[in-house]
N, C-alpha and C positions, 0 to 999 in steps of 0.2 A: 547539195552536192553539186547542185545544175553552177552555183557558181564559185565553182573550188578556181576555178578561171580568171575571174574578174578581176582588176585591178580597179582599185580606187582610188582616185588622188582628192587633195584640199593642197591648200597655199601654206606655207610654214609661214608662221607669226615672228614677229620682233623678239628680240628678247633686249631688254634694258644692262647698257654696255654703261656703268661707271664715271669710268675715264671718262668717256665722251659726253655724258649727258642727255645719251641718246639712244633711241631704239634703234636698233642693229640686225643684219642676216648675213651671213658666209656667202657672198659671191665668189671664192676663190680667187681675189682680184680680177676677174674679168669684167664688174661693172666698176664706173668708175665716178660718175654722181649719183648723188642723192636726188630719189622721184619719187613722187606715189605711184609710179607704175613698173615699177620695179617689184617681181614676184619670185618666188621660187614654188613651182609643185613637187610636193613629195607625195611619195604611196603613205596612205591611210594604214596607221597601226592594223597587224590583223589582217589587210587585203595585198599585201608585196610578194606576192609567192613566186613570182619572173626572179630569176637568178641576177645579182647582181657583182659587178664586178668587184673582185675583192683588193684589187691595186687601186681603186678609186681615192680621190684626194677630199674627198668630204666623208664628214664623218657619218660613219654610217653607210654609208654610199648608198641612201635612198631619195637623193632628189632628181627626177628625171627631167625637169624642166627648168632652164633658169631663162630669165626676160628682165636687161636693167640697162639702164641710159650709161653712153660709153662716152659721149663728149654732145654738146648742143644741139645736134642736129642726128645723132645716129645711138642706133641700139644694137643689145648684141643678146642672140636668143643662142642657149647651148642645151640640145638634147639627148636623150639615149633610148636603144630599143626600150619596148616595144611599140615606141610613138614614132609614125613616119614626119620626113621633114613639111607632107602638105596638112597633117593634123596639129604637130607642131606650132606650127605658120599660123591655124588658124587660131587655136588658142589664144597665141599674143596679138592676133588681128581684134578678138575681140573682146579681148581685156584691156588693151590699147583704145578702144573704140568706144568704150564704155566710161572709163575714166576721164576721154578728150571729154563728155558731154559734161561730166562733174563740174569741169573747170572751169 
């Protein structure tokens, strides 16, 4: 009961697109380039107690953070409440930094 207002996130797993013969994620047209740095942060099932806007373009309206490559040197970050701009930027920078070390 102490954790009823806890929101737990996980990265959304890509799905296989048979037409493209590739793994894909739906970025709602905001991400233009394929990159291993692209990710969607969604609420883990059962931990999405915050209100979700009904008019969301996304299926289920569960995406709280979207980060992906827009052009060669630009990335796009979209987020929604309860994430603050500082928290969203921190998540994106830490994920970006980790993946830079791998490449």
